[in-house]
KOLROGU-428350 format. One record per residue: x, y, z of N, C-alpha, C in turn. Coordinates in steps of 0.001 Angstrom, whole numbers, plus 500000, padded with zeros to 6 digits. Layout:
N
    n_u    n_v    n_w   ca_u   ca_v   ca_w    c_u    c_v    c_w
      X      Y      Z      X      Y      Z      X      Y      Z
...
***
This chain:
394
    n_u    n_v    n_w   ca_u   ca_v   ca_w    c_u    c_v    c_w
 211459 843719 403206 211023 842754 402197 211195 843356 400805
 211763 842576 399904 211983 843033 398534 210677 842915 397752
 210355 843964 397020 209101 844066 396287 209414 844539 394868
 208589 844154 393913 208726 844652 392547 207969 845966 392413
 208557 846922 391716 207941 848222 391485 208032 848575 390008
 207166 849472 389575 207212 850018 388215 207175 851538 388317
 208115 852203 387656 208166 853662 387651 207818 854157 386260
 206782 854969 386161 206378 855545 384880 207254 856759 384560
 207528 856952 383273 208302 858109 382833 207823 858525 381447
 208433 859565 380901 208086 860032 379561 208835 859215 378518
 208235 859077 377340 208870 858333 376260 210233 858934 375930
 211240 858085 375813 212589 858523 375506 213475 858671 376723
 212875 858703 377916 213656 858889 379144 213877 857590 379913
 213464 856463 379336 213619 855184 380038 215082 854894 380428
 216072 855097 379516 217456 854827 379910 217949 855765 381017
 217467 857001 381014 217882 857966 382037 217333 857539 383403
 216069 857153 383432 215461 856693 384671 216149 855431 385179
 216457 854507 384282 217164 853285 384674 218520 853617 385302
 219222 854597 384729 220516 855007 385283 220344 855622 386668
 219292 856415 386867 219023 856970 388190 218799 855858 389212
 218034 854848 388832 217744 853746 389741 219002 852948 390065
 219861 852739 389068 221113 852033 389332 221964 852799 390328
 222058 854115 390137 222837 854942 391056 222260 854903 392470
 220950 854737 392565 220283 854683 393858 220475 853341 394555
 220906 852327 393795 221144 851015 394377 220023 850024 394161
 219067 850340 393286 217984 849407 392996 218527 848209 392218
 217801 847097 392294 218208 845887 391588 217090 845449 390636
 217407 844465 389794 216407 843919 388884 215832 844953 387934
 216642 845902 387502 216157 847019 386668 215871 846534 385255
 214660 846846 384768 214243 846421 383443 213522 847565 382748
 214034 847974 381594 213394 849062 380855 212160 848549 380127
 211064 849282 380252 209802 848965 379598 209409 850134 378695
 208219 850121 378150 207746 851239 377343 207211 852325 378269
 207867 853469 378267 207513 854595 379123 207515 854227 380603
 208366 853288 380964 208440 852853 382359 209716 852059 382574
 210082 851914 383841 211209 851070 384238 210773 850272 385461
 210994 848968 385422 210695 848110 386568 211965 847917 387396
 211806 847750 388698 212951 847478 389555 212481 846756 390806
 213446 846217 391546 213167 845541 392810 213813 846332 393937
 213133 846390 395083 213687 847109 396217 212809 846938 397444
 213299 847447 398573 212537 847385 399812 211727 848664 399980
 211122 848815 401159 210272 849993 401384 211092 851279 401401
 212304 851213 401923 213174 852390 401878 213395 852835 400442
 213615 851870 399544 213828 852209 398144 212563 852805 397530
 211395 852331 397944 210131 852907 397472 210039 854371 397867
 210354 854670 399123 210292 856057 399587 211328 856916 398874
 212532 856387 398709 213585 857140 398017 213211 857400 396559
 212638 856392 395894 212263 856555 394486 211288 857710 394313
 210312 857812 395204 209348 858910 395118 209984 860260 395407
 210913 860311 396330 211483 861586 396768 212654 862047 395902
 213421 861117 395339 214698 861481 394743 214795 861309 393229
 213928 860504 392616 214035 860301 391172 213578 861544 390416
 214387 861999 389485 214094 863245 388763 213299 863011 387483
 213368 861827 386926 212659 861564 385671 211471 860623 385869
 211003 860476 387103 209849 859620 387391 208556 860426 387356
 207494 859802 386834 206163 860392 386867 205311 859787 387981
 205387 858484 388155 204656 857786 389210 205409 856517 389577
 205307 856114 390831 205844 854838 391276 204664 853932 391609
 204586 852790 390935 203475 851863 391087 203947 850561 391726
 203048 849937 392494 203312 848634 393083 202354 847620 392461
 202843 846722 391618 201952 845700 391040 201429 844775 392138
 200119 844489 392116 199542 843619 393143 198876 842384 392549
 198510 842419 391271 197835 841261 390698 197837 841368 389177
 197917 840220 388524 197821 840161 387064 197024 838919 386693
 196203 839040 385661 195372 837921 385243 194941 838121 383790
 194330 837100 383241 193813 837181 381875 192306 837378 381914
 191824 838224 381035 190387 838488 380952 189950 838424 379497
 188943 837576 379241 188419 837411 377884 187006 837982 377759
 186503 838518 378883 185152 839073 378882 185037 840076 380028
 183953 840828 380023 183700 841755 381118 183594 841001 382448
 182978 839819 382415 182848 839027 383637 184203 838618 384182
 185122 838224 383285 186475 837865 383715 187169 839053 384380
 186993 840226 383799 187612 841421 384363 187052 841717 385744
 185739 841694 385861 185092 841959 387152 185579 840964 388210
 185580 839682 387895 185956 838666 388875 187439 838750 389231
 188289 839090 388238 189711 839217 388521 190006 840328 389509
 189311 841472 389366 189489 842576 390316 188849 842236 391663
 187704 841587 391640 186996 841212 392865 187827 840249 393716
 188612 839388 393072 189374 838370 393786 190541 838937 394589
 190926 840170 394337 192002 840803 395112 191469 841140 396505
 192252 840877 397535 191840 841183 398907 192057 842673 399171
 191052 843491 398881 191196 844937 398981 191256 845434 400424
 190798 844636 401368 190842 845046 402774 192266 845168 403309
 193228 844560 402639 194617 844702 403091 195223 846032 402638
 194540 846734 401730 195069 847988 401212 194281 849214 401669
 193028 849040 402061 192200 850180 402465 191049 849682 403338
 190402 850618 404028 189226 850290 404836 187988 850861 404157
 186844 850501 404655 185598 850988 404076 185433 852491 404265
 186172 853063 405223 186108 854505 405461 186991 855285 404483
 187849 854594 403778 188760 855244 402844 188070 855503 401499
 188753 856290 400658 188241 856583 399315 189181 856008 398270
 188670 855805 397070 189483 855248 396000 189265 855999 394695
 190237 855850 393807 190134 856343 392430 190826 855323 391542
 190357 855196 390320 190909 854202 389395 191321 854889 388103
 192582 854706 387728 193094 855165 386439 193271 853949 385543
 192905 854076 384282 192977 852933 383372 193692 853290 382082
 194436 852327 381567 195053 852412 380240 194675 851131 379516
 194048 851268 378354 193511 850111 377645 193998 850117 376197
 194572 849007 375755 194942 848830 374345 194503 847443 373903
 194126 847314 372648 193688 846023 372130 192253 846083 371641
 191785 844980 371119 190471 844921 370508 189366 844505 371472
 189724 843803 372559 188696 843257 373448 188075 844333 374325
 188923 845095 375015 188454 846193 375864 188872 847502 375198
 187903 848315 374828 188195 849508 374038 187922 850814 374780
 187166 850770 375851 186749 852000 376522 187304 852033 377953
 188300 852867 378169 188969 852907 379475 188018 853345 380585
 187107 854266 380286 186178 854735 381314 185277 853596 381787
 184814 852790 380853 183952 851671 381231 184732 850637 382044
 185979 850381 381673 186824 849462 382442 186971 849964 383869
 187170 851288 384033 187284 851856 385360 186018 851668 386181
 184865 851858 385551 183592 851669 386257 183395 850213 386670
 183764 849293 385788 183613 847870 386089 184524 847466 387257
 185760 847971 387245 186692 847671 388336 186218 848280 389652
 185700 849503 389587 185155 850135 390792 184014 849322 391370
 183127 848843 390513 182002 848022 390975 182496 846765 391676
 183529 846140 391133 184058 844920 391743 184594 845193 393145
 185292 846316 393310 185882 846648 394612 184798 846972 395635
 183861 847850 395271 182833 848244 396250 181884 847078 396542
 181675 846205 395569 180847 845031 395834 181511 844099 396845
 182845 843979 396747 183545 843154 397732 183390 843722 399140
 183525 845041 399264 183361 845675 400572 181924 845514 401082
 180969 845672 400207 179567 845540 400613 179276 844114 401093
 179870 843135 400417 179679 841740 400793 180298 841446 402162
 181461 842067 402428 182197 841753 403656 181799 842630 404841
 181444 843884 404580 181223 844828 405687 179837 845440 405693
 179047 845150 404666 177717 845733 404506 177777 847250 404264
 178939 847744 403958 179119 849150 403597 180051 849212 402390
 180108 850387 401764 180977 850533 400607 181804 851803 400722
 183058 851778 400230 183880 852992 400232 183418 853938 399134
 183761 855214 399302 183399 856229 398314 184529 856428 397304
 184165 857046 396199 185128 857408 395165 185525 858868 395349
 186819 859151 395221 187328 860520 395274 188406 860635 394210
 188075 861229 393084 189011 861245 391955 190164 862228 392137
 190005 863208 393022 191044 864235 393155 192074 863900 394236
 191629 863376 395369 192564 863091 396456 192147 861833 397216
 192244 860687 396567 191788 859456 397206 192785 858912 398230
 192301 858077 399104 193196 857341 399995 194042 856366 399190
 193417 855734 398228 194109 854732 397418 193807 854981 395941
 194866 855215 395164 194716 855345 393717 195192 854051 393078
 194344 853489 392234 194587 852182 391632 194780 852353 390128
 195774 851673 389593 196038 851712 388155 195724 850356 387549
 194950 850371 386483 194644 849148 385749 195120 849316 384313
 195995 848410 383900 196547 848443 382542 196130 847164 381824
 195466 847323 380696 195021 846171 379912 195644 846239 378529
 196343 845179 378163 196884 845053 376809 196401 843717 376260
 195474 843782 375323 194856 842560 374824 194017 841917 375912
 194378 840701 376310 193666 840004 377391 194428 840050 378713
 195590 840677 378723 196420 840755 379922 196001 841946 380769
 195645 841700 382023 195221 842754 382938 196226 842847 384077
 196742 844041 384323 197682 844269 385421 197109 845334 386342
 197085 845044 387627 196536 845948 388634 197679 846401 389542
 197781 847704 389766 198861 848243 390581 198339 849363 391473
 199041 849607 392574 198721 850696 393485 199666 851857 393217
 199152 853067 393226 199943 854270 392972 200499 854791 394287
 201818 854677 394457 202458 855123 395692 202725 856619 395710
 202598 857281 394568 203006 858682 394474 201896 859670 394801
 200660 859362 394422 199588 860351 394571 199598 861272 393375
 199838 862552 393603 199983 863478 392478 201183 863087 391625
 201108 863383 390329 202219 863101 389432 203505 863741 389949
 204597 863015 389829 205875 863490 390347 206493 864600 389500
 205872 864916 388344 206400 866067 387605 206064 867368 388331
 205097 867326 389242 204719 868519 389993 205679 868705 391164
 206644 869594 390993 207646 869840 392038 207174 870882 393048
 206086 871568 392732 205514 872597 393610 206363 873862 393730
 207255 874082 392783 207967 875367 392759 207462 876275 391648
 206763 875718 390673 206373 876517 389504 205070 877252 389806
 205195 878507 390155 204036 879339 390497 203590 880213 389330
 204452 880364 388329 204107 881185 387171 204737 880546 385950
 204068 880656 384807 204594 880088 383579 204380 881039 382424
 205148 880805 381366 204892 881475 380097 204288 880429 379162
 204072 880790 377928 203405 879896 376986 204194 878610 376765
 203485 877471 376772 204039 876145 376451 205277 875795 377283
 205159 875758 378612 206314 875398 379441 206663 873920 379305
 207930 873597 379474 208364 872208 379482 207954 871544 380790
 207638 870266 380730 207437 869485 381947 208740 869443 382744
 208617 869473 384058 209796 869396 384924 210564 868096 384695
 209837 867006 384475 210484 865719 384235 211251 865737 382915
 210668 866321 381874 211370 866433 380596 212608 867306 380744
 212485 868435 381424 213624 869329 381612 214753 868623 382368
 214405 867905 383429 215417 867166 384194 216063 866099 383319
 215256 865409 382519 215802 864391 381631 216767 864966 380617
 216455 866150 380101 217350 866800 379150 218692 867132 379794
 218663 867642 381011 219911 867977 381700 220731 866713 381940
 220074 865640 382373 220793 864393 382617 221331 863802 381318
 220556 863868 380235 221024 863363 378952 222220 864143 378420
 222305 865410 378772 223385 866256 378251 224755 865855 378785
 224779 865126 379904 226057 864759 380498 226731 865890 381247
 226008 866977 381503 226583 868090 382269 227160 867581 383592
 228363 868047 383925 229087 867504 385080 228711 868150 386415
 227825 869134 386396 227394 869840 387626 228559 870527 388333
 229631 870799 387564 230792 871494 388109 231227 872658 387220
 230581 872826 386085 230972 873856 385127 229766 874731 384801
 229987 875891 384161 228884 876819 383893 227741 876177 383117
 226552 876679 383393 225337 876190 382745 224464 877393 382420
 223853 877376 381223 222982 878494 380861 221830 878021 379991
 220667 878610 380217 219545 878542 379287 219304 879971 378823
 219703 880310 377594 219621 881700 377135 218247 882120 376625
 217297 881208 376573 215906 881523 376217 215032 880791 377225
 215059 881257 378475 214686 880442 379626 213190 880277 379850
 212351 881099 379223 210919 880968 379485 210633 881137 380964
 209975 880154 381575 209677 880246 383013 210767 879631 383878
 211900 879267 383266 213083 878889 384040 213200 877428 384403
 212361 876557 383837 212329 875168 384291 213648 874440 384078
 214282 874621 382919 215544 873917 382656 216619 874356 383645
 216761 875658 383843 217789 876161 384762 217501 875739 386198
 216242 875720 386591 215892 875325 387966 216194 873854 388187
 215840 872995 387224 216139 871574 387372 217650 871349 387430
 218416 872079 386624 219875 871970 386667 220408 872413 388025
 219868 873503 388544 220325 874003 389844 220009 873021 390960
 218830 872397 390913 218487 871408 391930 219485 870253 391935
 219908 869831 390743 220916 868776 390661 222247 869239 391231
 222634 870454 390873 223955 870952 391275 224084 871083 392792
 223026 871510 393459 223096 871683 394922 222651 870430 395662
 222226 869392 394928 221804 868156 395566 220427 868210 396187
 219572 869098 395690 218225 869213 396243 217320 868146 395629
 216667 867321 396442 215753 866324 395891 214629 866990 395102
 214170 866382 394027 213150 867023 393190 211825 867258 393916
 211535 866459 394952 210274 866619 395682 210467 867347 397019
 211508 868162 397078 211829 868883 398309 210676 869756 398802
 209862 870263 397875 208760 871157 398234 207431 870424 398426
 207390 869127 398184 206127 868378 398270 205788 868063 399719
 204505 868149 400024 204053 867912 401395 203571 866497 401639
 203289 865733 400604 202798 864382 400833 202805 863527 399588
 202746 862228 399781 202705 861241 398713 201528 860300 398971
 201183 859519 397970 200090 858580 398125 200311 857610 399265
 201555 857136 399430 201823 856132 400457 201678 856669 401878
 201596 858014 402037 201356 858585 403366 200024 858085 403951
 199051 857781 403077 197700 857413 403524 197518 855905 403700
 198551 855148 403410 198423 853700 403451 198557 853171 404885
 197905 852056 405212 197962 851529 406583 199352 851095 407019
 200238 850773 406063 201586 850330 406442 202624 851450 406349
 202175 852700 406285 203118 853816 406180 204013 853865 407418
 205320 853873 407189 206327 853914 408261 206891 855328 408335
 206321 856134 409226 206718 857539 409298 208181 857699 409707
 208644 856886 410627 210036 856998 411066 210995 856710 409910
 210693 855662 409147 211533 855349 407990 211489 856483 406976
 210312 857049 406729 210195 858159 405795 211022 859356 406256
 210934 859702 407519 211701 860847 408031 213197 860602 407920
 213607 859352 408088 215014 858997 407936 215460 859164 406486
 214633 858681 405534 214948 858811 404109 215029 860275 403701
 214048 861058 404110 214016 862479 403762 215189 863226 404390
 215449 862945 405657 216545 863633 406342 217891 863325 405727
 218100 862065 405324 219364 861677 404711 219567 862381 403371
 218493 862491 402577 218603 863170 401279 218794 864670 401452
 218047 865279 402366 218130 866728 402565 219485 867151 403126
 220129 866258 403850 221429 866594 404447 222513 866804 403397
 222274 866354 402181 223266 866484 401118 223147 867804 400362
 222133 868607 400669 221938 869875 399962 223035 870856 400352
 223663 871483 399358 224638 872535 399622 224010 873877 399283
 224583 874949 399779 223958 876267 399671 224504 877127 398547
 225763 876951 398193 226377 877823 397188 227176 876999 396186
 227405 877597 395020 228208 876977 393979 229354 877910 393600
 230434 877345 393086 231562 878183 392664 231622 878328 391146
 230481 878105 390485 230366 878314 389051 228960 878855 388788
 228766 879550 387662 227465 880188 387419 226441 879269 386762
 225193 879430 387181 224036 878893 386462 223182 880104 386103
 222894 880265 384822 222248 881489 384343 220973 881153 383578
 219933 881910 383853 218698 881867 383067 218493 883261 382502
 218504 883377 381187 218346 884708 380585 217227 884684 379546
 216649 885843 379334 215578 885977 378352 215396 887460 378060
 214992 887777 376855 214740 889169 376499 213391 889634 377015
 212454 888693 377237 211101 889043 377633 210986 889216 379144
 210475 890363 379576 210310 890624 381001 209326 889639 381630
 208307 889228 380875 207329 888265 381385 208021 886961 381773
 208943 886502 380946 209670 885264 381225 210582 885436 382431
 211299 886545 382501 212220 886755 383625 211462 886858 384939
 210303 887505 384927 209508 887617 386151 209024 886247 386619
 208585 885414 385667 208139 884069 386018 209296 883246 386580
 210457 883346 385939 211626 882607 386411 212029 883038 387809
 212025 884339 388049 212405 884861 389374 211460 884358 390457
 210160 884382 390172 209187 883892 391150 209377 882401 391409
 209588 881634 390363 209774 880192 390533 211051 879865 391300
 212099 880633 391064 213343 880444 391813 213145 880743 393301
 212399 881787 393599 212113 882114 394998 211351 880975 395669
 210355 880430 394976 209571 879336 395538 210441 878096 395748
 211362 877851 394808 212257 876694 394909 213400 876927 395890
 213527 878126 396407 214623 878512 397312 215982 878394 396615
 215997 878796 395342 217219 878737 394552 217581 880099 393964
 217006 881161 394521 217248 882497 393969 218703 882938 394111
 219462 882333 395060 220873 882680 395221 221783 881777 394404
 221197 880793 393747 221982 879826 392975 221934 880132 391479
 220771 880568 390991 220598 880859 389562 220529 882361 389344
 221315 882839 388402 221325 884259 388060 220374 884499 386890
 219443 885439 387062 218490 885777 386004 218971 887048 385319
 219092 886990 384000 219623 888127 383262 218691 888534 382125
 218692 889821 381827 217953 890355 380684 218905 890444 379500
 218605 889665 378466 219459 889706 377276 218785 888972 376136
 218901 889536 374957 218529 888800 373751 219618 887774 373476
 219268 886670 372826 220261 885620 372608 221458 886143 371830
 221217 887032 370884 222337 887527 370068 223329 888366 370881
 222917 888811 372052 223814 889608 372898 224258 888849 374143
 223854 887594 374254 224233 886788 375413 225611 886197 375191
 226482 886352 376184 227836 885813 376121 228029 884771 377212
 228984 883856 377020 229180 882799 378004 229510 883364 379389
 228880 882830 380436 229221 883227 381795 230459 882465 382256
 231320 883101 382974 232498 882417 383494 233610 882306 382474
 234748 881789 382934 235941 881728 382099 236159 880369 381453
 235416 879360 381869 235611 878037 381306 234350 877617 380550
 234489 876774 379527 233312 876327 378780 232376 875498 379648
 231117 875482 379256 230129 874729 380002 229088 874145 379079
 227853 874116 379569 226752 873489 378843 225614 874486 378656
 225107 874562 377448 223962 875398 377105 222825 874466 376680
 221693 874603 377319 220497 873847 376921 219335 874822 376819
 218609 874757 375704 217485 875673 375576 216394 875077 374693
 215201 875562 374926 214020 875216 374143 213638 876476 373368
 214164 876645 372149 213949 877913 371444 212461 878203 371269
 212060 879446 371491 210645 879781 371266 210309 879614 369796
 209175 879005 369557 208751 878818 368165 207248 879007 368087
 206835 879995 367360 205418 880273 367167 204956 879509 365938
 203995 878590 366106 203555 877770 364989 202898 878598 363874
 202567 879844 364189 202018 880711 363153 203107 881346 362298
 204380 881154 362696 205513 881723 361972 205627 881081 360583
 205899 881878 359583 206097 881364 358248 207386 880546 358189
 207431 879582 357266 208569 878688 357181 209877 879447 357001
 209870 880467 356127 211114 881198 355900 211569 881935 357159
 210626 882365 357999 210995 883039 359249 211640 882055 360223
 211090 880866 360327 211654 879881 361242 213031 879441 360770
 213218 879306 359457 214532 878951 358930 215558 880021 359286
 215195 881278 359095 216107 882371 359430 216408 882398 360927
 215392 882123 361726 215555 882119 363178 216574 881063 363608
 216433 879849 363096 217350 878770 363473 218729 878960 362854
 218787 879540 361655 220096 879877 361091 220831 880860 361991
 220082 881830 362515 220681 882806 363418 221213 882165 364690
 220475 881197 365222 220957 880490 366408 222284 879810 366112
 222360 879100 364977 223598 878413 364620 224766 879368 364450
 224534 880495 363785 225607 881476 363581 226133 882010 364913
 225217 882290 365845 225624 882827 367146 226346 881786 367989
 225920 880530 367897 226619 879475 368630 228066 879367 368147
 228271 879387 366841 229630 879297 366294 230481 880504 366696
 229861 881661 366691 230605 882896 366944 230927 883103 368417
 229946 882862 369286 230072 883301 370683 230325 882200 371705
 230177 880920 371325 230221 879869 372333 231259 878786 372037
 232480 879139 371639 233499 878114 371365 233838 877330 372638
 233984 876029 372487 234324 875166 373613 233130 874633 374373
 231954 875192 374122 230752 874776 374850 230069 873600 374152
 229244 872887 374928 228307 871917 374377 226929 872565 374405
 226302 872658 373249 224983 873283 373143 223954 872228 372762
 222822 872275 373446 221722 871348 373180 220461 872145 372878
 219797 871789 371778 218535 872427 371406 217449 871359 371312
 216253 871698 371781 215108 870817 371596 214041 871561 370805
 213454 870880 369833 212416 871518 369024 211561 870447 368368
 210285 870786 368193 209400 869902 367439 209493 870190 365936
 210202 871244 365567 210346 871621 364159 211676 871073 363628
 211654 869817 363186 212872 869174 362718 213424 869835 361451
 212521 870328 360604 212982 870999 359386 213769 872255 359723
 213273 873017 360688 213990 874227 361078 215329 873888 361720
 215377 872814 362523 216634 872418 363167 217728 872122 362142
 217332 871625 360971 218321 871336 359935 219053 872588 359483
 218442 873755 359703 219041 875002 359245 219897 875689 360307
 220130 874994 361433 221088 875525 362407 222466 875620 361763
 222723 874743 360798 223983 874824 360059 225144 874145 360738
 224880 873369 361765 225907 872620 362471 225519 871152 362468
 226519 870287 362444 226224 868858 362448 226072 868393 363894
 224900 867909 364281 224727 867440 365653 225509 866154 365897
 226117 866062 367068 226831 864830 367420 225896 863811 368052
 224716 864266 368494 223700 863342 369011 222323 863866 368651
 221409 862947 368348 219998 863274 368148 219178 862312 368993
 218329 862840 369838 217507 862010 370723 216056 862426 370552
 215189 861465 370330 213763 861765 370208 213120 861798 371588
 212489 862920 371910 211782 863097 373175 210389 863645 372875
 209536 863643 373871 208173 864124 373678 207867 865230 374675
 207496 866384 374153 207015 867493 374978 205496 867440 374926
 204899 866754 375893 203477 866468 375805 203244 865533 374637
 202357 865921 373737 202072 865090 372564 203014 865380 371400
 203836 866420 371515 204709 866818 370415 205977 865973 370383
 206249 865357 369247 207515 864647 369075 208605 865668 368777
 209666 865629 369557 210744 866617 369439 212077 865929 369190
 212999 866689 368647 214372 866230 368501 215254 867045 369445
 216010 866345 370273 216933 866974 371219 218330 866737 370665
 218991 867814 370248 220233 867668 369499 221410 868360 370194
 222561 867672 370130 223790 868193 370736 224719 868734 369658
 225269 869925 369919 226235 870544 369021 227509 870829 369818
 228613 870199 369410 229892 870425 370070 230590 871585 369371
 230801 872656 370090 231320 873898 369502 232806 873991 369784
 233596 873494 368836 235029 873402 369047 235684 874773 369029
 236686 874910 369878 237462 876151 369902 238460 876144 368754
 238584 877266 368083 239554 877390 367006 239238 876459 365861
 240219 875684 365435 240068 874767 364312 240066 873336 364818
 239342 872490 364109 239304 871067 364436 239949 870285 363298
 240859 869346 363642 241478 868507 362617 240607 867290 362380
 240389 866963 361136 239501 865862 360796 240049 865157 359564
 239846 863873 359489 240247 863117 358309 241668 862608 358407
 242023 861640 357594 243333 860987 357678 244492 861901 357330
 244240 862970 356562 245325 863869 356187 245430 865054 357120
 244605 865066 358166 244635 866200 359083 244050 867445 358481
 243104 867277 357548 242496 868430 356907 241769 869288 357930
 241982 870575 357908 241315 871478 358840 239886 871749 358386
 238987 871721 359344 237604 872107 359079 237213 873169 360077
 236092 873833 359803 235661 874897 360694 235276 874366 362058
 234989 875301 362992 234751 874985 364404 233859 873775 364577
 232740 873749 363871 231829 872605 363934 231467 872228 362512
 231570 870951 362212 231350 870504 360830 229973 870870 360349
 229894 871292 359120 228620 871659 358515 227863 870412 358064
 226534 870499 358087 225736 869393 357567 225784 869416 356042
***
């Protein structure tokens, strides 16, 4: 049976998620704010949870109504037949997102919705289900915008950014979903060299390696929210998982490198690679960026999140980013380099003209993700064929 679904993602990654869903064969794809809606069957629901790299949660809308008062909200939630989704022996949790002037307190909305659900059970069974905020049988999402109330079931359970390979981190690690989105946005072909020369805990390189070998992003996860549902089809799930896992390859004929000057970062990356079972796919190297040279004989893709200490003086950050630009021009001809930073002023001092600028969010920080095409030798530009340097200056 075809069902409507909503997949939550990070701001700026909606087009990437939509492209993933199209490749998966989903239909009715519609980009929303920090989400993408699509239509599919139960197999597609299971695949979306297991295989989507830029998804945070997969939700199933079950009811929508208008509420102009607390009573309207209570009755709208009460009117849903909750016995078709859980039993009185099960547990529930409610997540709420509220915008508008009518309902202002998400916690209170959650309490009101919980009361409506347990009151329905008490009326029908003379018993009530318990609340379990950490590991419920059923996690319910309520989104209110103005007077519009939408109720959905969370099929994922834990957030899908948790891949369960990250056992150690350094300061301010990137979300796995953001890192995967950056790799997909870069257009890397998964056939040429890839490097993160300031790798931190290795998230960007690990997400790239998972793509290159065809490893599903949830390969290490032991369960999803839909495992606890009464209609869970274990045979179908095992078929979906087995089909995806069968595509994993063991070796690559091109290098993926994670390098860093800090031993703390390299140790974290090595541990995370071992947990992800990718220690033979990604090479970890000790090197300062100024001494890092391209791996392999053909150009590839460089993506990095340069370390930036907010306590750094402005002139220091400018010099730091100027140094990055100088080294990219000198050492990485033919490569595509991508930098992400929340310091847009410092990025201007890279000294190269970006061919793309994409706004992304690292948690609450608004960042600019910029592409620099590092041409080999000289580039001809303009109607007279005037020669310009490797990469045009800003």
